[in-house]
Each structure stands twice: as structure tokens, then as C-alpha cells.
VEXDREN-2710 file (C-alpha; in Angstrom, 1 decimal):
% VEXDREN-2710
k/r/px/py/pz
1/UNK/39.7/34.2/59.0
2/UNK/37.4/32.2/61.2
3/UNK/35.3/34.1/63.8
4/UNK/35.8/32.8/67.3
5/UNK/32.9/30.9/68.8
6/UNK/30.7/33.0/71.0
7/UNK/31.1/32.4/74.8
8/UNK/28.6/32.9/77.6
9/UNK/31.1/34.2/80.1
10/UNK/34.2/36.4/80.1
11/UNK/36.4/38.1/82.7
12/UNK/37.8/41.7/83.0
13/UNK/41.5/42.3/83.3
14/UNK/41.1/43.4/87.0
15/UNK/39.2/40.2/87.8
16/UNK/41.7/38.1/86.0
17/UNK/44.5/39.6/88.1
18/UNK/42.7/38.8/91.3
19/UNK/42.0/35.3/90.1
20/UNK/45.7/34.8/89.4
21/UNK/46.5/35.8/93.0
22/UNK/43.7/33.5/94.4
23/UNK/45.1/30.6/92.4
24/UNK/48.6/31.3/93.8
25/UNK/47.1/31.2/97.3
26/UNK/44.5/28.4/97.0
27/UNK/45.3/26.4/93.9
28/UNK/42.8/25.9/91.1
29/UNK/39.5/27.8/91.6
30/UNK/36.0/27.8/90.1
31/UNK/32.9/30.0/90.2
32/UNK/29.3/29.3/91.0
33/UNK/26.3/31.7/90.6
34/UNK/23.4/30.4/92.7
35/UNK/20.9/33.2/92.3
36/UNK/19.9/33.1/95.9
37/UNK/19.3/36.2/98.0
38/UNK/22.0/38.5/99.3
39/UNK/25.4/37.1/98.5
40/UNK/23.9/34.3/96.4
41/UNK/23.3/36.9/93.7
42/UNK/27.1/37.4/93.2
43/UNK/29.4/34.9/91.6
44/UNK/31.1/32.9/94.3
45/UNK/34.7/31.8/94.0
46/UNK/35.8/28.5/95.6
47/UNK/38.8/26.2/95.5
48/UNK/37.9/23.8/92.7
49/UNK/36.3/20.7/94.2
50/UNK/35.2/22.4/97.4
51/UNK/31.8/23.4/95.9
52/UNK/29.9/20.4/94.5
53/UNK/27.9/21.1/91.4
54/UNK/24.7/19.1/90.9
55/UNK/22.7/17.8/87.9
56/UNK/20.7/21.0/87.7
57/UNK/23.8/23.3/87.5
58/UNK/24.8/24.6/84.1
59/UNK/28.4/24.9/83.0
60/UNK/28.7/28.3/81.4
61/UNK/32.2/27.8/80.2
62/UNK/35.8/28.0/81.3
63/UNK/37.7/31.3/81.7
64/UNK/41.1/31.2/79.9
65/UNK/43.3/33.4/82.0
66/UNK/47.0/34.2/81.2
67/UNK/49.2/32.8/84.0
68/UNK/46.6/30.2/85.2
69/UNK/47.5/26.7/84.0
70/UNK/43.9/25.4/83.7
71/UNK/40.6/27.0/82.7
72/UNK/38.5/28.4/85.5
73/UNK/35.1/26.7/85.4
74/UNK/32.0/28.9/85.7
75/UNK/28.7/27.3/86.8
76/UNK/25.2/28.6/87.4
77/UNK/22.2/27.0/89.1
78/UNK/19.7/25.8/86.5
79/UNK/16.8/27.9/87.7
80/UNK/19.0/31.0/87.7
81/UNK/20.3/30.1/84.2
82/UNK/16.7/30.2/82.9
83/UNK/16.7/34.0/83.8
84/UNK/20.1/34.6/82.4
85/UNK/20.2/32.3/79.3
86/UNK/19.9/35.3/76.9
87/UNK/22.9/37.2/78.3
88/UNK/26.6/37.2/78.0
89/UNK/28.1/37.5/81.5
90/UNK/31.4/39.2/82.4
91/UNK/33.0/38.6/85.8
92/UNK/34.4/41.8/87.2
93/UNK/35.7/42.9/90.6
94/UNK/34.8/46.0/92.7
95/UNK/35.7/47.4/96.1
96/UNK/33.6/46.3/99.0
97/UNK/33.1/43.3/101.1
98/UNK/31.3/40.3/99.6
99/UNK/30.5/36.9/101.0
100/UNK/32.6/35.3/103.7
101/UNK/32.4/32.1/101.7
102/UNK/34.0/33.4/98.5
103/UNK/37.8/33.4/98.3
104/UNK/38.1/37.1/97.6
105/UNK/36.3/38.3/100.8
106/UNK/39.5/38.9/102.8
107/UNK/40.9/41.1/100.0
108/UNK/38.3/43.8/100.6
109/UNK/36.8/43.3/97.1
110/UNK/34.0/41.3/95.6
111/UNK/33.3/39.7/92.3
112/UNK/30.1/40.7/90.4
113/UNK/28.5/40.0/87.1
114/UNK/28.1/42.5/84.3
115/UNK/25.8/41.5/81.5
116/UNK/24.7/42.3/78.0
117/UNK/22.1/40.6/75.8
118/UNK/23.5/38.0/73.4
119/UNK/22.9/38.8/69.8
120/UNK/20.4/36.5/68.0
121/UNK/23.4/35.0/66.1
122/UNK/25.3/34.3/69.4
123/UNK/22.2/32.8/71.0
124/UNK/21.4/30.6/68.0
125/UNK/25.0/29.3/68.0
126/UNK/25.1/28.6/71.8
127/UNK/21.8/26.8/71.8
128/UNK/22.5/24.7/68.8
END
């Protein structure tokens, strides 16, 4: 049996449920983690195509969420990625108000990242 390829990003069940609701309301969505101050330190959820990624942004992967037809792209600014490149990131959701620009803000919740260090094997595979 083949071991699945390691991923840089995942999503909790609670965040996946919120993403399903946001997709129903707004169409396809994507995430971007800028690493700026304040709300920039949280993953921001936008309608896909509303936030323009640039040449320095890093595509961390696509979230495969049951009930969402297409993968949800997750991006991070290049400078921020240099700090986080050794970690596996999980998008979660908690109570509390986040950024007014992120789609979940009116829901009274906010997305946040949980992290763990990648194993040396995962890191070697991802950077190959």
C-alpha cells in the first residue's frame, strides 16, 4: 500500500464545514496568508480571483473538502513562507471576530493556523 504524499496544508472538520457554507454563499474561495501585522497574521479567505497572487506568493496546496467541487487554493507570501517552510499548517476556526476583509468575519468566527514541524522525511519529499 502506497503512503500518501505529504502535504503542507490541511483543514479541520470545523473549518471545512465553514468553508462549505462560504462556498454556498460566495462561490469558490481561496486562502492567503500574508504574514503582516494584526489580521495579516491570520489566513484570509476570499472569493477565488478577488485576491491577486503575485510572483513571490507560494502555493502551499489545495484543500480537498467533501461537498466542495474544486480544491480550495492556499497561498502564502514568499517572505512569510521562509519562516514557515518547515511546518505543516492546519486551517482551523475559532470564535471571535477576525478581519473585515475575510469572508468569515460576519459569522462571528475567524480562521487561524495551527502548526507542527514537518518530519525530516516530509520536508525532504516536499522540497525535492
